N, C-alpha and C positions, 0 to 999 in steps of 0.2 A: 141317810144321804148323806157321801164324804163332804169333807171341808173344802176338796176340789171340785166335787161336782156342785157344790151347792154357790160356790163363787160364779161357776162358769154359767151356773142361770141365771144369776144376777147384771151379767155382763149387757153391756149394750153399745154400739156404735149410733155416734151420732154427726149427725151432716150437718156440718157447722160452716153459716158462711158469716161472720161476723156481723150478721144485722139484727134486726130487734126481736124478728120472734124464734130465728134459729136460739139466738143467745135462751130465749124463756122456754124452748126445747130443753136445754141440755138443763137447767136448773130445775126442769120437773122430772126429768130422768133422775138425778140426783135425789131428790125428796120421794119419788115414789120407791127408792131403796136401790136404783141401776149404780152400778158402775161403769160409767161411761170413758169409751175412747173416742174422739173426734176426729171428721176426717174432715179436710178443709181441701177444697180444689182452686187451684190456679188454672183458671181454664182459657186463659187468652181475654179473661174483662177489660174493660176501658183500665181500670185501676186498682192497685194494690191494697189500697187503704181498708178494703174489706178483710181482705187477708192478713194484715197487721193485726186488724180489730180481735179478727178470731183466733189469734194464736195469745192474744193479752187476755180474752174472753176464758180461754183454757188454764193459762197461769192462774187467775184468780178464782177459778173451780178446781185446780188441784187436777185437773185432768190430761191425759197424753193427749199431744196432739200429729195428727199424721196429714203433712202438707203436701198432696199429690199435684202435679203437671200434667197436664193434658191440654192437646189443641185442638178446636176444629174450625181445619182452616177454610172449611166450605162456608164460615162465618155465616150469615143468615138473622142477625140479629144486629139491633144498634147497640147493642150492650158489646159488639165482639169488634163490628166495625164502624172505626172513629170517624168515617164519612158519612155516616148516617147520622141524623139529628135525634136525639133524646127527644121523644113526641110528651107534649102536654096534653095527659088525655082527661076528656070530659067525660062531667061524670052526673049519674041521675039523681033524685033528691035522696036516693036509699044508699043501700054497700054498693051495686054492681056494677061493671064498667059497661058504658054504651057501644054498640057498632063492635069492627070488628078487633080480633087481638091486636094486640099494639107491637110493634116493632122492636120493642124492649123482649120479646119473647125469645128462647133459645132453643130452637128445634131439636126436641128430645132429652134436653137438659135433667129433669129430673126422673126418668129412664135410665139415662146414662150416669147420671150421682148414685141412684140408689141400686145399679147394679154393681156398680164397685164398692157400696157400703155392702152391701148382702155377702158378696163375694170376701170382703173382709170379717163380716160378721160370721161365717162358716167357717173362715181359718181360727177363730177366735173363740169359738164354743158360742156366742154371744146367741140372748133368745131375744134380740128386739134392734131394729133399726129404728131411730127415732128420728123425724123431719119436723122441720116449725113450718109446713106447708097452711094457707087457710083459705076460705072457699066463701069469704065473706067481705071483711075489706082485703081483697086483691086485684091485681090487676086484669083479671080474665084471663087468665093461663089455664088452657085445658089439663096439664099435671099438676094443678091443685085441689082438684074435684074429689070429693070423696069417692064418687066410683072408679076414680084412677087406681086409688089403694087398695079400694076392695079389688079390682082384677090384678093387682101387682101382689098380694096376698095367693091367689090361686097361681100367678106365677111360681111361688114360691113352695107351694104345694105341689106343683108338679115337675118341674125345673132343677132343685138343687136337691143333694144327700140328706138335707136335713127334713125336708120334706116329705121325700117318700119313704123315711124310715121314722115316720110322724113324730119328730123333734118339735117339740116350739120355734116358732122363728115367724114374727111379725113384724110388719112397719107399724110402727107409732105413729100418727099422725093428732097428737092430743090437743091442738090449737084450729083445728079445722073446721069447728061448728064456731069460734067465736070471733067476736067483733075485737078491730085493734085498739078499742077502749080496755076491753075485757081481757085483750092479751096482758095490758101493760099493768093493767089490777093484779092481776096472778103474776107475773114476773116480779112486780114491787113486794110483794107478799110475799114471794122465794126468794126475794134479796140479789134481785138479778141486779150485776153494777150497768147500767142502760149506759152510764157516761162514755163505757169502753166502746158501745156500737156505732155502726156506720149503716145508714141508710139510704144515702143521695146515690143516684144511678152515675152522676159524675163525679171525678177525683180532685175538684179544687180545694184550698186551703179552708173552705166553709160551704156547706149545703148549699145547693142551687135554690132550693125552696120551691121550686114551681112545677120538678118530676114528680111524676104518681108516686115513687116511693116517699120522697120527701111529704108530698099533699096528706098522704097517710099518715106518715108519721104523726105529722101537726095535729092533725086531725082528733087521732086515739088519744093523744096526752092533753088535748083542749078537751076532751070526751070524759075522758078518767078525771078530770080536773085533776090532773098533775102536771108538775111541770119536768119539762124535758131537763134533766139532769144532765144530759151533754150541752145545753144551751144552744148558742149559736156557731158552735163546734159544729153542731148536728140539727 
């Protein structure tokens, strides 16, 4: 195999939000021998802190960073509509969220993001798209479950040039079955600079501490027995 083909075989697109999970997915991709190209979305979310963190993570990891601006003018989510209140979600004693899907769900977000990432991956002859989705300690979004990613692999196989030519291109969700504590332990071992990440749904000077994302993060570090390196800033 030529050096050019070998390099192409190890390229990957990483969806990077600036949060804890996507940062871990990025460093996992690097550890497993991929050369990541990071794709960051400015999609009209409430604040730009996570985008700024994503850029810092790319610099720390030595990876290229593409920030793509899109808009979802129909909104449909409290992450896009500042007139809606970010909810505090009630949890069961286990991991899963009870009741209906929370208002922080953005309609079709991961389908949209993965479609752009897939196009990017095909254009640069990458062989994988990494996403930090998790179905254990998560907010109950339907596009964070294993069956969704299995279905998307079928879309790739049937609806892309890479798929019909039988060239490998897969969505990789290495954190899908891990608890938040397990993700943090893995990321710590990989050297993820969690101090550079932002998880809060709100964009204040310090995290709110009450939104679902803040609570999941705090719970994960507590159960992992590791101090959050972002401290009160996150």
